[in-house]
C-alpha positions in Angstrom: 38.1 -20.0 -13.7 34.9 -22.0 -14.5 35.1 -25.8 -14.4 31.8 -27.3 -15.7 30.7 -29.9 -18.2 27.5 -30.8 -20.0 26.1 -27.3 -19.4 23.6 -25.4 -21.5 24.1 -21.6 -21.3 21.8 -20.8 -24.2 18.9 -18.4 -24.0 15.9 -17.8 -26.2 15.9 -14.1 -25.3 16.4 -11.8 -28.2 19.1 -9.2 -27.8 21.3 -6.9 -29.9 25.1 -7.1 -30.1 27.8 -4.7 -31.0 31.4 -3.7 -30.5 32.8 -0.6 -28.7 36.3 0.6 -29.6 37.5 1.7 -26.2 41.0 1.9 -24.7 42.6 0.2 -27.7 40.3 -2.9 -27.5 37.3 -3.8 -29.5 35.0 -4.8 -26.7 31.9 -6.9 -27.5 28.6 -6.4 -25.7 25.0 -7.5 -26.0 21.9 -5.6 -24.8 18.6 -7.2 -23.6 15.4 -5.8 -22.2 14.6 -2.3 -21.0 14.8 -0.3 -17.8 17.6 0.6 -15.3 20.8 -0.6 -16.9 22.6 -3.6 -15.4 26.0 -4.6 -16.7 26.9 -8.3 -16.3 30.5 -9.4 -16.2 31.4 -13.1 -16.6 34.0 -15.4 -15.1 37.4 -16.4 -16.3 37.4 -18.4 -19.6 33.7 -17.6 -20.0 31.7 -15.0 -21.8 28.4 -13.2 -21.6 26.7 -16.4 -22.7 27.3 -17.8 -19.2 24.4 -15.8 -18.0 22.0 -17.2 -20.6 19.8 -19.1 -18.1 19.2 -16.0 -15.9 18.9 -13.3 -18.6 15.1 -13.6 -19.0 14.7 -13.1 -15.3 17.0 -10.0 -15.2 15.9 -8.5 -18.5 12.2 -8.6 -17.5 12.7 -5.4 -15.4 16.1 -4.1 -16.4 18.2 -3.4 -19.5 20.9 -6.0 -19.2 24.3 -5.5 -20.9 26.6 -8.5 -21.1 30.2 -7.8 -21.9 32.9 -10.1 -23.2 36.1 -9.1 -21.3 39.6 -8.8 -22.9 40.5 -12.0 -24.7 37.2 -13.7 -23.9 34.2 -14.6 -26.1 33.9 -12.3 -29.1 36.5 -9.8 -27.8 39.9 -10.4 -29.3 42.9 -10.2 -27.1 45.3 -7.2 -27.2 48.9 -6.8 -26.3 48.6 -6.3 -22.6 48.3 -8.6 -19.6 45.0 -9.4 -18.0 44.6 -6.7 -15.3 41.6 -5.9 -13.2 42.3 -2.2 -13.4 42.6 -2.3 -17.2 39.5 -4.3 -17.7 37.6 -2.1 -15.3 38.7 0.9 -17.3 37.3 -0.9 -20.4 33.9 -1.3 -18.7 33.8 2.3 -17.5 34.6 3.4 -21.1 31.8 1.2 -22.4 29.3 2.8 -20.0 30.3 6.1 -21.5 30.2 4.7 -25.1 26.6 3.5 -24.6 25.6 6.8 -23.0 24.4 5.2 -19.9 25.8 7.8 -17.5 25.6 5.3 -14.7 24.8 1.6 -14.5 24.5 -1.1 -11.9 27.2 -3.8 -12.1 27.0 -7.6 -11.3 30.2 -9.6 -11.8 31.0 -13.2 -11.1 34.5 -14.6 -10.2 36.9 -12.7 -12.5 34.0 -10.4 -13.4 33.3 -9.8 -9.8 36.9 -8.5 -9.3 36.5 -6.4 -12.5 33.1 -5.0 -11.2 34.6 -4.2 -7.8 37.5 -2.3 -9.5 35.0 -0.3 -11.7 33.1 0.7 -8.5 36.3 1.6 -6.7 38.1 3.4 -9.6 35.1 5.0 -11.3 32.4 5.3 -8.6 30.4 8.0 -10.4 29.6 5.5 -13.2 28.2 2.8 -10.8 24.8 2.8 -9.1 25.0 -0.5 -7.2 27.5 -3.3 -7.2 27.0 -7.1 -6.9 30.3 -8.9 -6.3 29.8 -12.6 -6.6 32.2 -15.5 -6.0 35.2 -13.2 -5.7 37.5 -12.8 -2.7 39.9 -10.5 -0.9 43.3 -12.3 -0.8 45.3 -15.1 -2.3 45.1 -17.1 1.0 41.3 -16.9 0.9 41.0 -19.8 -1.6 41.3 -23.4 -0.6 44.9 -24.6 -0.9 44.1 -27.5 -3.3 42.3 -25.1 -5.7 45.2 -22.6 -5.5 47.5 -25.5 -6.5 45.3 -26.3 -9.5 45.1 -22.7 -10.6 48.9 -22.5 -10.5 49.1 -25.1 -13.2 46.9 -23.3 -15.8 48.7 -22.6 -19.0 48.4 -23.3 -22.8 49.5 -26.8 -22.1 46.1 -27.5 -20.5 44.1 -26.7 -23.7 44.1 -30.3 -24.9 42.4 -31.4 -21.7 39.6 -28.8 -22.1 38.3 -29.7 -25.5 35.1 -31.2 -24.1 34.3 -28.2 -21.8 31.7 -25.6 -22.7 34.3 -22.9 -22.3 36.6 -24.3 -25.0 33.7 -25.2 -27.3 32.1 -21.7 -27.0 35.4 -20.0 -27.6 35.9 -22.0 -30.8 32.5 -21.0 -31.9 32.5 -17.3 -31.3 36.1 -16.1 -30.8 37.5 -13.9 -33.6 40.7 -16.0 -33.4 39.8 -19.5 -32.1 43.5 -20.4 -32.1 44.1 -17.9 -29.3 42.6 -20.2 -26.6 46.0 -21.3 -25.4 47.1 -17.7 -25.3 44.1 -17.0 -23.0 45.0 -19.9 -20.8 48.5 -18.5 -20.4 47.2 -15.1 -19.5 44.7 -16.5 -17.1 47.3 -18.6 -15.5 49.7 -15.7 -15.1 46.9 -13.6 -13.6 45.9 -16.3 -11.0 49.5 -16.8 -10.0 49.8 -13.2 -8.9 49.3 -12.6 -5.2 46.3 -10.4 -4.4 45.0 -8.4 -1.4 42.1 -6.2 -2.1 41.4 -5.2 1.5 42.1 -1.5 0.9 40.2 -1.5 -2.4 37.1 -3.0 -0.9 37.3 -0.8 2.1 37.3 2.2 -0.2 34.0 1.3 -1.9 31.3 4.0 -1.6 28.5 2.5 -3.7 25.9 0.1 -2.2 27.5 -3.4 -2.5 26.1 -6.9 -2.2 28.6 -9.7 -1.6 27.4 -13.0 -3.0 28.9 -16.5 -2.6 27.9 -20.1 -3.0 27.7 -22.3 0.1 30.2 -24.6 -1.6 32.4 -22.1 -3.4 36.2 -22.0 -4.1 36.5 -20.3 -0.7 34.7 -20.9 2.6 31.6 -18.8 3.4 33.7 -16.9 6.0 35.7 -15.3 3.1 32.5 -13.6 1.9 31.6 -12.6 5.5 35.1 -11.0 5.8 34.3 -8.8 2.8 31.0 -7.9 4.3 32.7 -7.0 7.5 34.9 -4.5 5.7 31.7 -2.8 4.5 30.5 -2.5 8.2 28.3 -5.6 7.9 27.9 -8.3 10.6 28.9 -6.0 13.5 25.6 -5.5 15.3 21.9 -6.5 15.4 20.1 -5.1 12.4 17.2 -3.7 14.4 13.4 -3.9 13.9 13.5 -1.2 11.2 16.9 -2.1 9.8 18.5 0.8 11.6 21.5 -1.4 12.5 22.3 -2.5 9.0 25.4 -1.2 7.3 25.0 2.5 6.6 26.1 2.2 3.0 23.2 -0.1 2.1 25.5 -3.1 1.7 24.3 -6.7 1.9 25.5 -10.3 2.0 24.0 -13.4 0.4 25.3 -17.0 0.7 23.3 -19.1 -1.8 22.4 -22.6 -0.8 22.9 -25.7 -2.9 25.2 -24.1 -5.5 28.9 -24.1 -6.2 31.4 -21.8 -7.9 30.5 -23.6 -11.2 26.8 -23.2 -11.0 26.0 -20.0 -9.0 26.0 -17.7 -12.1 23.3 -19.6 -13.8 21.1 -20.3 -10.8 17.7 -18.6 -10.5 18.7 -17.8 -6.9 21.5 -15.6 -8.3 19.0 -13.6 -10.4 16.6 -13.4 -7.4 19.1 -11.9 -5.0 20.4 -9.5 -7.6 16.9 -8.2 -8.4 16.0 -7.9 -4.7 19.2 -5.9 -4.0 18.9 -3.6 -7.1 15.2 -3.0 -6.7 15.0 -2.6 -2.9 
């Protein structure tokens, strides 16, 4: 979940928007720029607008597709719980709907989990994967943050009216009154225990793990994911011969938090370096 205030996510970059009827959901997306396709997946309670500050950097060399996941932004909710597998299937179907064949994926927080599930469940549709500010297990997150997430429900809506998440939802959602419903579903999702060790270990696409140096989990949590991808086990060598065989990478970004990493120029810089390497 994103927790920020007084934030401007707007962009002057011109794009085209549309809906894709996939898997029983009317999924909203926007397209910017041209080049190798890159699908961006936002965090919980956010939308594609979260990436507004970095869109010009990414779209200068790539076709960028932002997606509003189930119940978020301009995508109305449907009668199913929030599930990483289901939302990953939506994104995979969108790649087909747009005729992309294959796309790179970059997801942040909730979107990072969705992106990882797309890559694990539908690897033929994914070129490279960027998994940002997402973690392996329930016990990865700081205990005080876990306690706060356990309290998320519709009852919290009245305390969020001054946040950009609430204000954007009221502006763009097909049913603005569903914000409390979204909070209930996000709360239920976060209260579930998770362990994605096997899922991450099964990844076959080149993957970059990204985290903030002051994230909701310690930097060692991102190092643990990298370790499952054969990273951090030996010297890389003069010519990179000791790097992970799958082309995987790790980036811990300085001076950012879980609530600012997705709009940082550093985030765009490491994505472009990884995708274009």
